[in-house]
N, C-alpha and C positions, 0 to 999 in steps of 0.2 A: 173067067171072070176078071174084070179090070181092077187094078189096085188103085184105090183113091187115097191120095195123100192129104193130110191135114195142113192148113195154111200155117206158116211159121208164125209163132206167137211172139209179138214184140215185148221186150223186157220193160218192166215198169221202172221209170226213173223218178225217184222222190223229188218233189218241188218244195222249195222254201222261199220265204220272203225276207228281204233285207229290212231290218227294223228302222233304218234311216230314210231310205228312198222308196221303200215298198215295192221294189222291182222283184219279180219272181224269177227264179232261176233254179237250175238243178242243185241238189244239196251239195255236190262236190265243187260247184263253181263258187260257192259262198264260203266264208270263214266262220266257224262256230266259236262262240265265246260261251263258256260254261261256268256255272256257280256250283261248286262242290262243298259238301259239309266240312271236309278236312282241310282242303287247300284254298278255299275262297274262290275268287273269280280268276280265270285264266283262259288262255287261248287253247282250243282243242283241235290240233292239226288232223287228228285221226277221225274226229266226229263221233267217237265212241265212248268218251268218258261219261260216267253216270252223273247226273245232275241236271239242273234246269239250264237250258241252252237258249241262245239267241244267235241270229245269223246277220252278218254284214257283208257287203260287196267287197271286192278286193281293190278298193280305191280310197285314197286319203279323204276326199270330201265326205263320203258316207261315215267314215270313222270319226271325223271331226264333228260332224252334225250329231251323231249318236252320243258322243261324250258331252258335247256342249248342251244338248237339249235334255239330258238325263234319260234318254230313251233306253240306255242300257240298264239304268237303275230300275225302270218300270218293267222291262222285259224279264230281267233276272229276279225281280222282287227282292231287291236288296239295296244297300247304299254302298257304293264303291269306296274303298279306302284310298288314301293318298298314294300308297305304294302301288295298288292295283291300277289306278288311273295313270300313274307314271309308266308302268309296264305297257299298258294299252297304247298310250301316246307314242312310246318308243317303237312299238310294233307298227303303228300307223305311219310313222315317218319312213319306214322301209317300203311302204306300198307305193304303187304308181300314182301320179297325180289324178288320173282319170281312167275310166274303163277303156279297154281296147275298143276302138271303133270297128264297125262291121265292114269297113271299106267304103263308106259313104263319103267320107271327107279325104281329100288328098293329103298325103303325109308331107309335113314341112321339111324342107331340106336343112341339113345342118346337124 
């Protein structure tokens, strides 16, 4: 009797949307911001902190848009404090200007 093998099952990859540009990507490719009861709003590098979360792309324009348009306030159902906004702006400044291109555009020399 012939042995029949089951097809390899593909692993599920959770998808999330950026609250600024609405681009959908894998959960790991986006940065999570979380509102916790004890520590307020903070960046969640592990994606595992308990609390209400929102996701943003890893690019400055998305972060600037989310902060300027109050999208973070709506998504986290809170009002960000001055200190929290300052911490988020400082983190955003460390991000690249734009998302990495898929190779559609030639790289600029220099």
